[in-house]
C-alpha positions in Angstrom: -108.7 107.9 -158.0 -105.4 108.1 -156.4 -102.9 108.7 -158.4 -99.9 105.7 -158.3 -97.3 108.9 -156.2 -100.4 109.4 -153.8 -100.5 105.7 -153.0 -96.9 106.3 -152.9 -96.7 109.5 -150.2 -99.4 108.0 -148.3 -97.0 104.7 -147.2 -96.3 104.8 -143.4 -93.3 106.9 -142.1 -91.7 107.2 -138.7 -88.6 109.3 -138.3 -86.4 106.1 -138.0 -86.1 105.7 -142.0 -86.6 103.3 -144.5 -86.2 99.8 -142.4 -89.2 100.9 -140.5 -91.0 102.5 -144.1 -90.9 98.9 -145.3 -92.2 96.7 -142.6 -96.0 98.8 -142.5 -95.1 98.5 -146.1 -95.6 94.8 -146.7 -98.6 94.4 -144.3 -100.1 97.3 -146.6 -102.4 96.3 -149.3 -104.8 93.2 -147.9 -107.2 92.9 -145.6 -107.6 92.6 -141.4 -105.6 89.4 -141.8 -102.5 91.0 -141.7 -103.7 93.9 -139.1 -100.3 93.7 -136.2 -100.8 93.9 -132.5 -99.5 97.2 -131.3 -98.9 95.8 -128.0 -96.9 92.3 -129.5 -96.0 92.8 -133.6 -97.6 90.0 -134.5 -101.2 89.7 -136.9 -103.6 87.1 -136.1 -101.2 84.0 -137.9 -98.7 85.1 -135.0 -96.4 86.1 -137.9 -94.0 89.3 -137.6 -93.6 91.8 -140.6 -90.3 91.8 -140.0 -87.4 89.2 -139.1 -88.2 87.1 -136.0 -84.8 85.2 -135.2 -85.4 83.9 -131.9 -88.8 81.9 -133.1 -88.4 77.9 -133.9 -90.7 78.4 -137.6 -93.0 74.8 -138.3 -96.1 76.9 -139.4 -95.5 76.8 -143.2 -98.7 75.4 -143.0 -100.7 78.5 -142.1 -97.9 81.4 -142.2 -94.7 82.1 -141.0 -92.6 85.2 -140.1 -90.6 86.6 -142.9 -86.9 85.6 -142.6 -83.8 88.0 -142.9 -83.0 87.1 -146.5 -85.9 87.3 -147.4 -86.8 91.0 -145.9 -83.0 92.0 -147.1 -84.8 90.9 -151.4 -88.2 93.2 -150.5 -85.8 96.1 -149.0 -84.3 96.5 -152.0 -87.5 96.1 -154.4 -89.1 99.0 -151.7 -85.7 101.3 -152.9 -86.7 100.4 -156.2 -90.2 102.1 -155.8 -89.1 104.8 -153.9 -86.9 105.8 -156.7 -89.8 105.9 -159.8 -93.0 106.7 -158.4 -94.5 106.6 -161.5 -95.4 103.1 -161.6 -93.5 102.2 -164.2 -91.3 99.9 -161.3 -93.8 98.4 -160.1 -95.2 97.4 -163.5 -91.5 96.2 -164.8 -91.0 94.3 -160.7 -95.0 92.7 -161.7 -93.6 91.5 -165.3 -90.1 90.0 -163.3 -91.9 88.4 -160.9 -94.7 86.6 -163.1 -91.1 85.5 -165.3 -89.1 84.4 -162.4 -91.8 82.7 -161.4 -93.0 80.4 -164.5 -88.4 79.9 -164.0 -88.6 79.1 -160.7 -91.6 76.5 -161.2 -90.3 75.1 -164.9 -93.1 76.4 -167.0 -92.9 78.6 -170.6 -94.6 81.6 -170.9 -96.7 79.8 -173.7 -97.7 77.0 -170.6 -98.9 79.3 -168.5 -99.3 83.5 -167.9 -99.5 84.5 -164.2 -102.4 86.8 -162.7 -100.8 88.5 -159.0 -102.4 88.2 -155.8 -102.7 89.8 -152.7 -103.4 86.5 -150.7 -104.2 82.8 -152.0 -107.8 83.7 -151.5 -108.0 86.7 -153.5 -106.6 84.5 -155.9 -109.5 82.3 -155.7 -112.1 85.1 -156.5 -109.4 85.5 -160.0 -110.0 81.7 -160.5 -114.1 82.4 -160.2 -113.5 85.4 -163.3 -111.6 83.3 -165.7 -114.2 80.3 -164.8 -117.2 81.7 -165.3 -115.8 83.7 -168.9 -114.2 80.3 -169.6 -118.1 78.5 -169.6 -119.9 81.2 -170.6 -122.9 80.5 -168.3 -124.0 80.6 -164.8 -121.9 78.1 -162.6 -122.5 76.3 -159.4 -119.0 76.1 -157.9 -118.1 72.8 -156.1 -115.4 72.5 -153.4 -113.2 69.9 -152.6 -112.2 69.5 -149.0 -114.0 73.0 -147.9 -113.3 72.9 -144.8 -109.6 72.2 -145.3 -108.9 75.5 -147.4 -108.8 79.0 -146.5 -111.0 80.1 -144.0 -112.5 82.2 -146.5 -112.0 80.2 -150.3 -115.7 78.9 -149.9 -117.0 82.4 -149.8 -114.8 83.3 -152.7 -115.4 80.5 -154.5 -119.4 82.0 -154.6 -117.7 85.1 -155.6 -118.9 86.5 -151.9 -117.1 89.0 -149.7 -113.9 87.1 -147.6 -113.8 89.5 -144.9 -114.7 93.3 -144.1 -112.5 95.1 -145.6 -110.9 94.8 -148.5 -107.3 95.3 -150.3 -108.4 98.3 -151.9 -109.1 98.9 -148.6 -113.2 99.4 -149.0 -115.3 97.9 -145.3 -118.1 95.9 -146.8 -119.9 92.9 -145.1 -118.5 89.6 -145.0 -120.8 87.3 -147.4 -122.5 89.5 -148.9 -122.4 89.2 -153.3 -119.4 91.3 -154.9 -121.1 92.6 -157.6 -120.5 91.2 -161.4 -119.3 88.3 -159.5 -121.9 86.3 -157.2 -122.8 83.2 -158.8 -126.3 82.3 -159.0 -125.9 79.3 -156.9 -124.2 78.5 -153.4 -121.2 77.1 -153.3 -121.5 72.8 -152.9 -118.5 71.6 -150.4 -117.6 67.9 -150.5 -116.8 66.5 -146.5 -113.0 64.7 -146.7 -113.4 63.3 -143.2 -116.0 61.6 -141.1 -118.0 62.9 -138.0 -114.4 61.4 -135.6 -112.4 63.5 -138.2 -111.0 60.1 -140.1 -110.2 60.9 -143.6 -113.1 59.2 -146.1 -111.8 56.6 -148.4 -110.5 58.2 -151.7 -113.4 56.3 -152.9 -116.3 57.5 -151.9 -114.7 60.9 -152.1 -114.7 60.1 -155.6 -117.6 59.3 -156.3 -119.2 62.5 -153.7 -117.5 64.8 -156.3 -118.7 63.0 -159.0 -122.7 62.9 -157.9 -122.7 66.9 -156.7 -121.3 67.4 -160.6 -123.7 65.5 -162.3 -125.9 67.0 -160.3 -125.0 70.3 -160.7 -125.0 70.2 -164.5 -128.6 68.4 -164.6 -129.3 71.8 -163.3 -128.1 73.3 -166.5 -125.7 75.5 -165.2 -122.2 75.0 -166.0 -119.9 74.1 -163.1 -116.3 75.5 -161.1 -114.5 72.1 -159.7 -112.4 73.5 -157.4 -110.0 70.4 -156.1 -107.6 69.8 -153.5 -104.0 69.5 -154.4 -102.5 68.9 -151.3 -104.9 70.9 -148.0 -103.9 72.4 -144.6 -104.0 68.8 -143.0 -101.9 67.6 -146.1 -104.4 65.5 -148.4 -105.2 65.5 -151.6 -108.6 65.1 -153.3 -110.4 63.9 -155.4 -108.2 61.0 -156.9 -106.2 62.4 -159.8 -108.1 59.7 -162.6 -111.3 61.5 -160.9 -110.6 64.7 -162.6 -109.2 63.3 -165.1 -112.4 61.3 -166.0 -114.1 64.8 -165.2 -112.3 66.4 -167.6 -112.7 64.0 -170.1 -116.2 63.5 -170.0 -117.9 67.5 -169.0 -116.1 68.9 -171.8 -116.0 72.5 -171.9 -119.2 72.1 -169.1 -117.0 72.2 -166.1 -113.3 74.3 -165.6 -111.4 73.0 -162.8 -109.8 74.6 -160.1 -107.0 73.8 -158.5 -105.9 74.7 -155.0 -102.3 74.1 -154.7 -102.4 77.4 -152.1 -99.7 75.2 -150.0 -97.3 75.3 -153.1 -96.5 71.4 -152.1 -96.5 70.0 -155.8 -94.0 69.0 -158.2 -92.9 70.9 -161.3 -94.5 67.4 -162.8 -98.2 67.5 -161.0 -98.2 71.2 -161.4 -97.9 70.8 -165.8 -100.1 68.1 -165.5 -103.2 70.1 -164.7 -102.1 72.7 -167.0 -102.2 70.6 -170.1 -105.7 69.4 -168.9 -106.8 73.3 -169.0 -107.0 73.5 -164.9 -106.5 76.7 -163.4 -104.2 76.5 -160.7 -103.9 78.8 -157.1 -100.1 79.1 -155.5 -99.8 81.2 -153.4 -95.6 82.0 -151.6 -96.2 82.5 -148.0 -96.9 78.8 -147.1 -94.4 75.7 -148.1 -91.5 78.7 -149.6 -92.2 80.2 -146.0 -92.4 83.5 -148.3 -93.9 86.5 -145.5 -98.1 86.3 -145.4 -100.0 86.8 -147.8 -98.8 85.9 -151.3 -101.3 84.4 -154.1 -100.8 84.0 -157.9 -103.4 82.6 -160.6 -101.5 79.9 -163.6 -103.5 80.4 -166.4 -102.9 77.4 -169.3 -102.2 78.6 -172.5 -106.0 78.2 -174.3 -107.8 80.2 -171.5 -104.9 82.8 -171.6 -105.6 83.4 -175.2 -109.4 83.8 -174.6 -108.4 86.4 -172.0 -106.0 88.6 -174.0 -109.4 89.2 -175.8 -111.7 90.0 -173.2 -113.1 93.6 -172.4 -115.9 92.9 -170.1 -114.1 92.4 -166.1 -116.8 92.2 -163.2 -117.1 95.6 -161.9 -116.6 94.2 -157.8 -113.7 92.6 -158.6 -111.6 96.4 -158.4 -111.8 95.8 -154.5 -110.0 93.6 -155.4 -107.0 93.5 -157.6 -104.8 96.1 -159.5 -104.2 96.2 -163.0 -100.6 95.3 -162.3 -101.8 91.7 -161.5 -102.8 91.3 -164.9 -100.7 90.4 -168.3 -100.3 93.5 -169.9 -101.1 90.8 -173.4 -104.3 91.2 -171.7 -105.2 95.1 -172.8 -108.9 94.7 -172.4 -109.0 93.7 -169.4 -106.2 95.5 -167.3 -107.8 98.5 -168.2 -111.0 97.9 -166.3 -109.0 97.2 -163.1 -107.9 100.1 -160.9 -103.8 102.1 -161.4 -103.3 102.2 -157.4 -100.0 100.5 -156.5 -99.7 97.0 -155.0 -96.8 97.7 -153.5 -97.4 95.6 -149.8 -98.7 92.7 -152.8 -95.3 93.3 -154.3 -92.9 93.3 -152.1 -94.3 89.9 -150.3 -93.9 88.1 -153.6 -89.9 89.4 -154.3 -89.5 88.2 -150.7 -91.5 84.9 -151.6 -89.2 84.3 -154.3 -86.3 84.6 -152.4 -87.2 81.6 -150.9 -88.4 80.0 -154.2 -85.0 80.6 -155.4 -83.1 78.8 -152.6 -84.8 75.6 -152.6 -84.9 75.0 -155.7 -80.9 76.2 -156.0 -80.4 73.0 -154.0 -80.6 69.6 -156.2 -84.0 67.8 -156.2 -82.4 64.1 -155.1 -81.3 66.5 -151.9 -84.8 68.0 -151.5 -86.3 64.6 -151.6 -83.7 63.1 -148.8 -84.1 66.0 -145.8 -87.9 66.4 -146.5 -88.0 62.3 -146.2 -85.8 62.7 -143.3 -88.6 65.4 -141.9 -90.8 63.1 -142.2 -89.6 59.9 -141.0 -88.5 61.4 -137.5 -92.2 63.2 -136.7 -93.6 59.8 -136.0 -90.4 59.0 -133.5 -91.0 62.5 -132.1 -94.8 62.6 -131.3 -94.2 58.3 -129.9 -92.5 59.8 -126.9 -94.9 62.3 -126.5 -98.1 60.7 -124.3 -99.8 63.5 -124.5 -99.9 63.6 -128.7 -102.1 61.8 -131.1 -101.2 62.1 -134.6 -103.7 62.6 -137.2 -104.2 60.7 -140.7 -104.0 63.3 -143.5 -105.8 61.5 -146.4 -104.9 60.1 -149.6 -100.9 60.9 -149.9 -100.1 64.4 -151.1 -97.9 62.6 -154.6 -98.1 59.6 -155.7 -95.4 57.9 -157.1 -95.0 58.8 -160.7 -94.6 62.5 -159.1 -91.3 60.4 -157.9 -90.8 64.3 -155.9 -90.4 65.5 -152.6 -93.5 65.5 -151.8 -93.6 61.6 -152.1 -93.0 62.3 -148.5 -95.6 63.9 -145.9 -94.7 67.4 -144.7 -97.9 68.6 -142.4 -98.4 67.0 -139.3 -102.1 67.5 -138.0 -102.0 66.8 -133.7 -104.3 66.1 -132.0 -103.7 67.2 -128.3 -104.8 65.4 -125.3 -105.3 66.2 -121.9 -106.1 63.0 -119.7 -108.8 60.7 -121.7 -110.2 64.1 -123.7 -109.3 65.9 -126.9 -108.8 69.3 -126.4 -111.5 71.5 -128.7 -110.3 73.8 -131.2 -110.9 76.8 -128.5 -108.4 75.1 -126.2 -106.4 74.5 -128.8 -106.0 77.8 -129.8 -104.8 78.8 -126.3 -101.8 76.5 -126.0 -101.3 77.7 -129.8 -101.0 81.1 -128.5 -99.2 80.1 -125.5 -96.6 77.9 -127.7 -95.2 81.5 -129.5 -94.8 82.8 -126.1 -91.8 83.1 -123.3 -94.8 81.3 -120.6 -91.6 80.8 -118.0 -93.6 82.8 -114.9 -97.1 81.2 -116.4 -96.1 77.3 -115.7 -93.2 78.7 -112.0 -89.8 77.4 -111.8 -89.3 73.7 -113.8 -86.9 70.7 -112.4 -84.8 70.2 -115.7 -82.6 72.5 -118.0 -84.3 71.3 -120.8 -88.0 72.3 -119.1 -87.0 75.9 -118.4 -85.2 76.3 -122.2 -88.7 74.6 -123.6 -91.1 77.2 -120.9 -89.0 80.0 -122.9 -89.0 78.9 -126.5 -91.1 80.9 -129.2 -92.5 78.3 -131.2 -94.6 78.6 -133.8 -96.6 75.7 -135.7 -99.8 76.1 -137.6 -102.6 77.1 -136.4 -105.7 75.0 -135.2 -108.1 73.2 -137.9 -111.4 71.7 -136.1 -111.6 68.1 -137.5 -114.5 66.6 -136.1 -116.9 67.3 -133.0 -117.7 65.3 -129.8 -119.9 66.2 -127.9 -121.5 69.1 -129.6 -117.4 70.7 -129.5 -114.9 71.0 -132.5 -111.5 68.8 -131.8 -108.9 70.7 -132.9 -105.5 69.7 -134.6 -102.6 72.0 -134.5 -99.8 71.7 -137.5 -96.5 71.0 -137.6 -94.9 71.5 -141.0 -91.8 71.6 -143.1 -91.2 74.4 -145.6 -88.7 75.4 -148.3 -86.6 77.3 -145.3 -85.7 74.4 -143.5 -84.6 72.2 -147.1 -82.7 75.1 -148.1 -80.9 75.8 -144.5 -79.7 72.0 -144.3 -77.5 72.8 -147.3 -74.6 73.8 -147.7 -73.7 75.5 -150.8 -70.1 76.0 -150.2 -69.3 71.9 -150.2 -72.8 70.7 -152.0 -73.7 68.7 -148.8 -76.2 68.2 -146.9 -75.1 70.2 -143.6 -76.1 67.9 -140.8 -75.3 69.7 -137.6 -78.4 72.4 -139.1 -80.4 69.4 -139.4 -80.2 67.8 -136.0 -80.6 71.4 -134.5 -83.5 71.8 -136.6 -85.3 68.6 -135.7 -83.8 69.1 -131.9 -86.3 72.4 -132.4 -89.3 70.0 -133.4 -88.3 68.6 -130.1 -88.7 71.3 -128.1 -91.7 72.6 -129.2 -93.3 69.0 -128.4 -91.9 69.6 -125.0 -93.6 72.7 -124.6 -97.0 71.4 -125.2 -96.9 68.6 -122.9 -95.2 71.8 -120.2 -98.9 73.5 -121.1 -100.8 70.8 -121.0 -99.6 70.1 -117.8 -100.5 73.5 -116.8 -103.4 74.0 -118.5 -105.9 75.5 -116.1 -102.9 78.0 -115.7 -102.7 78.3 -119.6 -107.0 78.7 -119.2 -106.6 81.0 -117.3 -104.3 83.8 -119.2 -105.1 83.1 -122.9 -108.9 83.2 -122.1 -109.1 85.9 -124.7 -107.9 84.3 -127.4 -109.0 83.1 -130.5 
C-alpha cells in the first residue's frame, strides 16, 4: 500500500510551480466526472479547475467553477500539506473541516458527526453502510425522486459502482455490486412527475412512498428510505408529515436518508431531520458554489454512538474512502480504511467552506431578500422570451415553518421551444454546450451590439434534465440557479448594505444568458452541426 508521502510526491508537477500543481490536485481523488478536456480545460460539467472570471455562472444546480477567493483558500491549504507529508496535516485539516462545517450549519458535536467524501454520490454509499448498520438486516432502498437526484445515486443507494473508476483509481464495471455493501434487493425508485413532466400532487407522492415502504417491510426486509429535500429541479418529496409518520410508525425497521446534496435547506430544517435520527447528505459544490466535487454525511448523535463501537466495515468501500474521512472517535471503523491522503477532496471542501463562510456572513434577512428578488426577477425575465417555458418544480422547497431564505425558489428549470416543439434532451445539451462558448462566428454577424455581446458571452447554466417523453424522445430542461455566491457578492461588508449595482449587474447576466438561448434557437441548425458530438 502506498504511503501518504508517496501519494503526495506522485501529484502532477510542472515547471511553472505550485499553482499548476494545485490545479491538478483539485481534480484528484474522484472519478471520471472531474476528467478535464485538454483542449478546453473544462470537465464534463463545463467547469474549469481554476478560476474563470469571464464566465456568467448560473449553474449551481449542477456544479460551479471555483472562484478566485476559494482557489486562494485551497492554495493556502495545499502549501500546508506540502510542509507536512506525514499525514498529520491532512488529519488536522479534516478535523478542522468537520468543526467548521458544523459551526457554519449551527450544529454542535453532540448533534451530529460528519463523514467526508469525494462527492455527494460517494456519501450515498457511506449512508447505505451506516443505514445497514442501524437496521442490522438486509434492506431495500426506496429512493424518492430518483430521476431528480444525482445520476449515480440510484446505483449508490443499492451498493453498486456508479462510475467506471473509483476515487482510489481502480477501474471497475459501472453497475456491478460493491463487495460487502450491495443490497440483496433492487432499489425501488419513486416517480414524482407524470408522463408530461408535470409534478404529481404531493399527496399522491406521499401515498406512493408509504405503499413502497409497506411492501418492502412486508417482505421481511429493512428499508433505507431516501427522501429528497431539494431536487435538481427544485422540488422536495415526500412531505415532512409523511416522513414523520413513517418514522413514528415503522420504528427501527426504517432508516431515513435525506438527500440534501443541493444544500438548499435551512439550518432549522437540517436540525429537524437530525433530531429524528435521519442521515443527511450534503455537498459544498451545489448551492454553496464550491468546486465540484465534495460530499459529506451528517450522522445524528444516536447513530454516531453506535458507529463508535463498531469494528466491521465492508471491504469494497475502501475504494471510496480513507481513514481521514471518518470521525476520530470511530476508531474501529477508521482502522478498516486505507491511509492514502484525500488531497483533492480536502482541497475542494476547504474551497467550499470559504464560500459557505462568506454566505453565512451575510445577515439572514438580507439573504432572504436577495434570493427572493432573484426568484421574483426570473419569471419576469423569462416572460420576455417567446421560446422559453418555465417548468413546475413541484412542492415548494420549504414551508412557512422554516421562515428562511429557501421559502423562495432558487432553481428554475426551463424548456426550450423550437417552433411548437420542445427540444429533446440531446438537443438541449447542444444548446447547453454552446452557451458556454463564444459562438460569434457560429451565429454570424448580429444587427445589435447587445446580440453580439450575448453571442460572445460565456454562460454556464445547469445541465439539461430529462423531464418527460414526447413521441419516444425525452424532453430536456436546462436550469438557471441562484447560489451563495450571488448572495455574498451582492452584499457590501464595508457599509453593511445591499450592493444594488452588483445585484443589477448579476440579474443583467441572467438576461444576457436568456438572450443567448434565444439567439442559439434561431440558429439551431448551425448549433446542431457544430455540437454534433455533445453528450
